[in-house]
C-alpha positions as CSV (number, residue, x, y, z in Angstrom):
1,M,-75.8,-40.2,18.9
2,Q,-72.7,-41.3,19.8
3,R,-70.0,-41.3,17.5
4,E,-67.2,-42.6,19.8
5,A,-64.6,-45.5,19.4
6,N,-62.2,-47.1,21.1
7,I,-59.1,-49.5,19.7
8,K,-56.6,-51.8,21.1
9,R,-53.8,-52.7,17.9
10,K,-50.9,-54.6,19.7
11,T,-48.5,-56.1,17.3
12,G,-44.8,-57.9,17.6
13,E,-44.0,-54.4,16.5
14,T,-46.1,-51.9,18.3
15,D,-49.1,-51.5,21.6
16,I,-51.4,-49.2,21.2
17,T,-54.7,-48.4,21.7
18,V,-56.9,-45.3,20.4
19,S,-60.1,-43.8,21.4
20,L,-62.1,-40.6,19.2
21,N,-64.8,-38.5,20.1
22,I,-65.7,-37.0,16.8
23,D,-68.3,-34.8,18.0
24,G,-65.2,-33.6,20.8
25,E,-63.9,-29.8,22.0
26,G,-60.4,-30.7,20.7
27,K,-58.8,-32.2,23.5
28,A,-55.6,-34.0,22.8
29,S,-53.8,-36.7,24.9
30,I,-51.2,-38.0,22.9
31,D,-48.3,-40.2,23.4
32,T,-45.9,-41.6,20.7
33,G,-42.5,-41.4,22.4
34,I,-41.6,-39.2,19.2
35,G,-42.2,-36.1,20.4
36,F,-43.3,-33.8,16.7
37,F,-45.3,-36.8,16.1
38,D,-47.1,-35.7,19.2
39,H,-46.8,-32.1,18.4
40,M,-49.0,-33.0,15.1
41,L,-51.3,-34.7,16.5
42,T,-52.1,-32.0,18.5
43,A,-53.0,-30.2,16.3
44,L,-55.2,-32.3,13.8
45,T,-57.3,-33.5,17.5
46,K,-57.3,-30.1,17.8
47,H,-58.6,-28.7,15.0
48,S,-60.9,-31.1,14.0
49,G,-62.8,-30.7,17.2
50,M,-62.6,-34.4,17.8
51,D,-61.3,-35.5,21.5
52,I,-58.5,-38.2,20.5
53,A,-56.1,-40.3,23.1
54,V,-53.3,-41.7,21.7
55,S,-50.8,-44.2,23.2
56,C,-48.0,-46.3,21.6
57,K,-44.9,-47.5,23.1
58,G,-43.1,-48.8,19.8
59,D,-39.7,-50.3,18.6
60,L,-38.2,-47.0,18.6
61,Y,-34.7,-48.6,19.0
62,V,-35.5,-50.0,15.1
63,D,-37.3,-46.0,14.2
64,G,-40.4,-44.5,14.3
65,H,-41.4,-46.2,11.1
66,H,-43.9,-48.8,12.5
67,S,-44.7,-46.5,15.8
68,V,-46.0,-43.7,12.7
69,E,-47.8,-46.2,10.5
70,D,-49.6,-48.9,13.2
71,V,-51.3,-45.1,14.5
72,G,-52.3,-43.8,11.4
73,I,-53.7,-47.5,11.2
74,A,-55.8,-47.8,15.0
75,L,-56.5,-44.2,14.6
76,G,-58.2,-44.2,11.1
77,K,-59.6,-47.7,12.2
78,A,-61.3,-45.1,15.0
79,F,-62.2,-43.0,12.9
80,A,-63.9,-45.0,10.9
81,E,-65.9,-47.7,13.8
82,A,-67.0,-43.9,15.2
83,L,-68.8,-42.4,11.8
84,G,-71.2,-45.7,11.4
85,D,-72.8,-45.9,8.5
86,K,-71.9,-42.2,8.1
87,V,-76.1,-40.7,7.5
88,G,-76.6,-37.4,7.6
89,I,-72.5,-35.9,7.3
90,V,-71.5,-33.7,4.1
91,R,-69.0,-36.3,3.1
92,F,-66.9,-33.6,1.7
93,G,-64.3,-31.1,3.2
94,F,-62.2,-28.9,2.4
95,A,-58.9,-27.0,4.2
96,S,-56.1,-24.3,2.9
97,C,-54.7,-23.5,5.8
98,P,-50.9,-21.9,6.1
99,L,-48.1,-21.7,8.7
100,D,-46.5,-18.7,8.3
101,E,-44.4,-19.0,5.0
102,A,-46.2,-22.2,4.3
103,L,-49.8,-23.1,2.7
104,A,-51.3,-26.6,2.4
105,S,-54.5,-27.7,1.1
106,A,-56.5,-30.7,2.0
107,V,-59.5,-32.0,0.9
108,V,-61.2,-35.0,2.0
109,D,-64.3,-37.6,1.1
110,I,-65.3,-40.2,3.3
111,S,-66.1,-42.4,0.4
112,G,-65.6,-45.8,1.8
113,R,-62.4,-45.7,-1.2
114,A,-59.9,-45.4,0.7
115,Y,-57.3,-43.2,-1.6
116,L,-54.1,-41.3,-1.0
117,V,-52.3,-38.3,-2.9
118,Y,-49.7,-37.1,-1.1
119,D,-47.4,-34.1,-2.0
120,C,-44.9,-32.3,-0.5
121,S,-41.6,-32.3,-0.5
122,F,-38.6,-32.0,2.2
123,A,-35.8,-30.0,2.9
124,Q,-34.2,-32.8,5.6
125,D,-34.8,-36.1,6.8
126,K,-35.6,-34.8,10.4
127,I,-38.7,-33.2,11.0
128,G,-37.2,-33.4,14.9
129,E,-37.3,-36.7,16.3
130,L,-39.5,-37.5,13.1
131,D,-38.5,-38.5,9.5
132,S,-39.9,-36.5,7.4
133,Q,-41.3,-39.7,5.1
134,L,-43.1,-40.9,8.4
135,V,-45.5,-37.6,7.0
136,E,-47.4,-39.5,3.9
137,E,-47.1,-43.0,5.5
138,F,-48.7,-41.8,8.8
139,F,-51.7,-39.9,5.7
140,R,-51.8,-43.4,3.9
141,A,-52.3,-46.1,6.9
142,F,-55.1,-43.2,8.1
143,A,-57.1,-42.5,5.1
144,S,-56.4,-46.6,4.7
145,N,-57.8,-47.4,7.6
146,A,-60.6,-45.3,8.0
147,G,-61.7,-45.5,4.4
148,I,-61.3,-42.2,3.2
149,T,-60.2,-40.4,-0.4
150,L,-57.5,-37.8,0.7
151,H,-55.8,-35.4,-1.8
152,V,-53.7,-33.9,1.0
153,K,-50.5,-30.9,-0.8
154,C,-48.0,-28.5,0.7
155,E,-48.7,-25.9,-2.0
156,Y,-45.0,-24.5,-0.9
157,G,-42.9,-23.6,2.2
158,V,-39.6,-23.0,2.9
159,N,-38.9,-24.3,7.0
160,D,-40.1,-28.4,7.4
161,H,-42.0,-28.1,10.5
162,H,-44.5,-25.6,9.1
163,K,-45.0,-27.5,6.2
164,A,-46.2,-30.8,7.7
165,E,-48.1,-28.8,10.5
166,A,-49.9,-26.6,8.2
167,M,-51.0,-30.8,5.9
168,F,-51.8,-31.8,9.2
169,K,-53.9,-28.6,10.1
170,S,-55.7,-28.2,6.4
171,C,-57.0,-32.0,7.0
172,A,-58.4,-31.7,10.0
173,R,-60.0,-28.9,9.2
174,A,-61.0,-31.1,6.0
175,L,-61.8,-33.5,7.9
176,R,-64.4,-31.1,10.1
177,Q,-66.1,-30.1,7.9
178,A,-66.6,-33.5,6.4
179,T,-68.0,-35.0,9.1
180,S,-70.1,-32.3,9.7
181,I,-73.6,-33.4,9.9
182,D,-75.7,-31.2,7.2
183,P,-79.3,-30.4,8.7
184,R,-80.9,-30.6,5.6
185,F,-79.9,-34.1,5.2
186,S,-79.4,-35.8,8.9
187,D,-82.0,-38.8,7.8
188,Q,-79.5,-39.4,4.1
189,V,-76.4,-40.3,3.1
190,A,-74.5,-38.1,0.9
191,S,-74.6,-40.6,-2.3
192,T,-76.3,-41.7,-5.0
193,K,-76.2,-45.1,-4.5
194,G,-77.3,-44.6,-0.8
195,V,-74.5,-46.0,1.2
196,L,-71.0,-44.6,1.3
């Protein structure tokens, strides 16, 4: 079973292509024009074990908002498409990842119900070239379009780079767990409803 998808999204603000292979090797090819965002998506790719390629040409002369949100939309749609009917997946995932003094946790339910609970405060308005507010916008756009429930929290930390990266890594590891195939129930959907 191939769990792959390719998405193209073009608007008046962004031109995005995304390819995603859930059963990949953690290979990333990321170019959004926002260096720190590229770094976060590369971490998400590596630690999820997925192969992800993202190309985004956005209206960065305005700011990074449209690019970050639209990448989240396209990546979420690719994730949902690649999962298909979700037969055999574990469904739930949890991970807690440190980066030096920062600790973050993420809990995922691949439920078909989109919901985000986000809890993180940054000290600065920017992390590199990325507006720190856009970390939440990415996770919201991704969760909404992937059809997942995502709770992501920075438990504590001082350095904003560390806090953001710990959140992306914990989300990646939670997704890796939730998308894995349960060998005991590989022909079943993990829901009493029979569908996700």
